[in-house]
N, C-alpha and C positions, 0 to 999 in steps of 0.2 A: 206923798206928794208927787210924788217921782215915776210912781206908775199911772196916773192920772195924767201926767203931760205925757209922758209916752204914749198913753191908750189915744189920747187927743195927735198927736205927730203920726200915729196910722192908720186912725180915721180919715185926717186931711191927705195923706197920700194917696189913700184908695179913694178917696171923692173926688183928688183929682183929677187921678189917672183914669178913673169914670167917666169923667167930663172931657176930658184930653180926647178919650178914646171914640166920642161919638162927635167928636169934630168934624167934616169933611179937610180935602183937602192940607193936611198937615199930617202928612206919613214922617217925613222924617224929626219932624217934633215929638210925635207921636213915641215915637222908638226914643228919642233920646229919654221924655219924661217915661215911661214904662222902664226903658234900664235902669234910670235913675232912682225909684222907688223902688224897684225889687233890688238894688244892693243896699240901698238901706232898711231894708225887710230881713236884708240876710244879714247885716251888720246886730238890729236887732235882739233877732233871735241867737243870734253865737255868742252875744252880750247876755243873754240871760239863760243860755244853755251853761257857758261858764262858770256863771253866775251860784247856779246853782247842781254845777257840779261841785264847786271851791265850797259851799255851803254843806252839804252832804260828806263832802272828805273830813272837815272838822267834828263835823257828830260823831 
């Protein structure tokens, strides 16, 4: 269940970034949304890497 929610969040971030990047005249808003989306994706990736390393050490 967690993976489905996580996949939905990643999809929503990517779609919102694509929509906002296509809007004209919102440069500061684009920068904020892109930076937030990138930060969240980095956090998700690092969390997955940490869980993978934690699982591989226990096996």
